[in-house]
C-alpha positions as CSV (number, residue, x, y, z in Angstrom):
1,X,-9.2,12.1,22.0
2,X,-6.8,11.2,19.0
3,X,-6.9,14.0,16.5
4,X,-7.5,13.0,12.9
5,X,-3.9,14.6,11.7
6,X,-2.2,11.9,14.5
7,X,-4.0,9.0,13.2
8,X,-3.1,9.7,9.8
9,X,0.7,9.9,10.7
10,X,0.4,6.9,12.5
11,X,-1.3,5.1,9.6
12,X,1.2,6.4,7.2
13,X,4.1,5.2,9.3
14,X,2.4,1.6,9.7
15,X,2.3,1.3,6.1
16,X,5.7,2.5,5.4
17,X,7.1,0.1,7.7
18,X,4.9,-2.9,6.1
19,X,5.7,-2.0,2.7
20,X,8.9,-4.2,2.4
21,X,7.2,-7.5,3.7
22,X,3.6,-6.5,2.3
23,X,4.0,-9.1,-0.6
24,X,4.9,-12.2,1.6
25,X,3.4,-14.4,4.2
26,X,-0.3,-15.7,4.7
27,X,-1.8,-12.4,4.4
28,X,-0.4,-12.2,1.0
29,X,-2.3,-15.6,-0.2
30,X,-5.7,-13.6,0.7
31,X,-4.6,-10.3,-1.1
32,X,-3.8,-12.4,-4.3
33,X,-7.0,-14.4,-4.0
34,X,-9.0,-11.1,-3.6
35,X,-7.2,-9.4,-6.1
36,X,-8.1,-12.2,-8.8
37,X,-11.8,-12.3,-7.6
38,X,-11.9,-8.5,-7.8
39,X,-10.7,-8.4,-11.6
40,X,-13.5,-10.9,-12.5
41,X,-16.3,-9.5,-10.7
42,X,-16.8,-6.8,-13.3
43,X,-16.2,-6.9,-17.0
44,X,-12.9,-5.0,-17.9
45,X,-13.1,-3.7,-21.6
46,X,-10.2,-3.1,-23.8
47,X,-10.5,0.6,-23.6
48,X,-11.3,0.6,-19.8
49,X,-9.0,3.1,-17.2
50,X,-9.1,1.8,-13.7
51,X,-8.2,2.9,-10.2
52,X,-7.0,1.1,-7.4
53,X,-7.7,3.4,-4.6
54,X,-5.5,2.4,-1.5
55,X,-3.2,0.4,-3.9
56,X,-0.6,-0.8,-1.5
57,X,2.5,-2.3,-3.5
58,X,0.3,-2.1,-6.8
59,X,-0.7,-6.0,-7.6
60,X,-4.2,-5.1,-8.6
61,X,-2.8,-2.9,-11.3
62,X,-0.1,-5.0,-12.1
63,X,-2.2,-7.9,-12.5
64,X,-4.8,-6.1,-14.5
65,X,-2.6,-5.0,-17.2
66,X,-0.8,-8.3,-17.6
67,X,-3.8,-10.2,-17.5
68,X,-6.5,-7.9,-19.4
69,X,-6.0,-5.8,-22.4
70,X,-7.2,-2.7,-20.5
71,X,-6.2,0.7,-21.8
72,X,-4.6,1.8,-18.4
73,X,-4.5,1.0,-14.4
74,X,-3.6,3.8,-11.8
75,X,-2.8,3.0,-8.4
76,X,-3.1,5.5,-5.2
77,X,-1.7,5.3,-1.9
78,X,-0.6,7.7,0.6
79,X,2.3,5.5,1.9
80,X,5.3,6.8,0.0
81,X,7.1,3.4,0.5
82,X,4.0,1.4,-0.8
83,X,4.3,3.6,-3.8
84,X,7.9,3.2,-4.0
85,X,7.6,-0.5,-3.8
86,X,4.7,-0.6,-6.7
87,X,6.7,1.5,-8.9
88,X,9.7,-0.8,-8.5
89,X,7.6,-3.5,-9.7
90,X,6.4,-1.9,-12.6
91,X,9.9,-1.0,-13.9
92,X,11.0,-4.6,-13.2
93,X,8.0,-5.6,-15.5
94,X,8.9,-3.0,-18.2
95,X,5.4,-1.5,-18.1
96,X,5.2,2.0,-19.3
97,X,3.6,4.8,-17.5
98,X,1.0,5.1,-20.2
99,X,-0.1,1.8,-19.3
100,X,0.4,1.5,-15.6
101,X,1.1,4.5,-12.9
102,X,1.5,4.8,-9.4
103,X,1.0,8.0,-7.6
104,X,1.0,9.1,-3.7
105,X,-2.3,10.6,-2.6
106,X,-5.2,10.9,-0.4
107,X,-8.4,8.8,-1.2
108,X,-10.5,12.0,-0.4
109,X,-8.5,14.0,-2.7
110,X,-8.4,12.1,-6.1
111,X,-6.2,14.2,-8.4
112,X,-7.9,13.2,-11.6
113,X,-10.7,15.0,-13.8
114,X,-14.4,14.2,-13.4
115,X,-15.6,11.2,-15.2
116,X,-12.2,9.8,-15.8
117,X,-12.2,6.2,-14.8
118,X,-14.3,3.3,-15.8
119,X,-13.7,1.0,-12.8
120,X,-12.7,2.1,-9.2
121,X,-11.4,-0.6,-6.8
122,X,-11.1,-0.2,-3.0
123,X,-9.8,-3.3,-1.5
124,X,-9.2,-3.7,2.3
125,X,-8.8,0.0,2.9
126,X,-12.3,1.5,3.4
127,X,-12.2,0.7,7.1
128,X,-8.9,3.2,7.5
129,X,-10.9,6.3,5.9
130,X,-12.0,8.8,8.5
131,X,-14.3,10.5,6.4
132,X,-16.1,7.7,4.4
133,X,-18.6,9.7,2.8
134,X,-16.2,12.3,1.4
135,X,-14.1,9.3,-0.2
136,X,-17.5,8.2,-1.7
137,X,-18.1,11.3,-3.0
138,X,-14.7,11.5,-4.7
139,X,-15.0,8.2,-6.4
140,X,-18.4,9.3,-7.8
141,X,-16.9,12.3,-9.2
142,X,-14.0,10.6,-11.0
143,X,-16.0,7.4,-12.1
144,X,-17.9,7.9,-15.7
145,X,-21.6,7.5,-15.7
146,X,-22.4,3.9,-15.5
147,X,-18.8,3.0,-14.1
148,X,-18.4,0.7,-11.6
149,X,-17.3,1.0,-7.8
150,X,-15.8,-2.5,-6.3
151,X,-15.5,-2.2,-2.7
152,X,-14.1,-5.1,-0.5
153,X,-13.7,-4.7,3.3
154,X,-14.3,-6.9,6.4
155,X,-17.9,-6.3,7.7
156,X,-19.5,-7.1,11.1
157,X,-22.9,-8.4,10.5
158,X,-22.7,-11.1,13.2
159,X,-21.1,-11.9,16.5
160,X,-18.3,-13.9,14.7
161,X,-17.6,-11.3,12.3
162,X,-17.6,-8.7,15.0
163,X,-15.2,-10.8,17.1
164,X,-12.9,-10.9,13.7
165,X,-13.1,-7.2,13.4
166,X,-12.1,-6.8,17.2
167,X,-9.3,-9.2,16.6
168,X,-7.9,-7.3,13.6
169,X,-7.9,-3.9,15.6
170,X,-5.9,-5.4,18.5
171,X,-3.4,-7.4,16.4
172,X,-2.6,-4.4,14.2
173,X,-3.3,-1.9,16.9
174,X,-5.9,0.1,15.1
175,X,-8.4,1.1,17.5
176,X,-9.4,3.7,15.3
177,X,-10.4,1.8,12.1
178,X,-14.5,1.4,11.7
179,X,-15.8,-1.8,10.1
180,X,-19.4,-1.5,8.7
181,X,-22.5,-3.6,8.4
182,X,-23.7,-4.8,4.7
183,X,-26.6,-2.5,5.3
184,X,-24.5,0.6,6.3
185,X,-22.2,0.3,3.6
186,X,-25.2,0.1,1.2
187,X,-26.8,3.3,2.5
188,X,-23.6,5.1,2.4
189,X,-23.3,4.2,-1.2
190,X,-26.8,4.8,-2.0
191,X,-26.9,8.2,-0.3
192,X,-24.0,9.3,-2.7
193,X,-26.0,8.4,-5.9
194,X,-24.5,4.7,-6.5
195,X,-26.9,2.0,-7.2
196,X,-25.9,-1.4,-5.3
197,X,-25.7,-4.1,-7.9
198,X,-24.7,-6.8,-5.7
199,X,-23.1,-7.6,-2.2
200,X,-21.8,-11.0,-1.4
201,X,-19.5,-12.4,1.4
202,X,-15.9,-13.3,0.5
203,X,-14.1,-15.9,2.5
204,X,-17.0,-15.2,5.1
205,X,-15.1,-12.3,6.8
206,X,-15.2,-9.9,4.2
207,X,-17.8,-8.1,1.9
208,X,-17.9,-7.3,-1.8
209,X,-19.9,-4.7,-2.7
210,X,-20.4,-3.8,-6.2
211,X,-22.2,-0.7,-7.2
212,X,-22.5,1.6,-10.5
213,X,-22.4,5.4,-10.8
214,X,-25.9,6.7,-11.7
215,X,-25.2,10.3,-12.0
216,X,-27.4,11.6,-14.7
């Protein structure tokens, strides 16, 4: 049995290696489309502070501060090379840290105070989290009351989507990752006191789940 620490090291090395080519190729077309749709799926207000969890090379945060009059975007990723690339793009675009910040960190240990963010995005990384319930708890903690959590990930609601998930595991050599059904994602969020607002398929093989923090 593979230990979680070994999986973490393997995954970090994998993403460190990907960082240099992550912004190119056919996959980047998907990422760009997903980011644009994500930023339109909830209303970003002028004073919004947003978090991109598993931010990769930082495109969501960069797009958000350039195209929306939000207060600040933060990106967190546990890959040093991904954060290095994201920070480089931030400097190239002359965006100050007060507006856009990238941080090395883990999804289950978000180094921000309670009720800090208005919106948390998690695009295409949830299947990597070995303890998803702990991650959801952290997101719930750092979100403001009535704040939104936007989750996008492959899902396996039928044989074709299960086949796609199997293909992804093979092509990326990620046998340890877990893809979920629409209902299981909804159940995990509701168990952690999120109210699921909508779930909709995106390009057929992935699922948007928009939920709201309802801590009272």
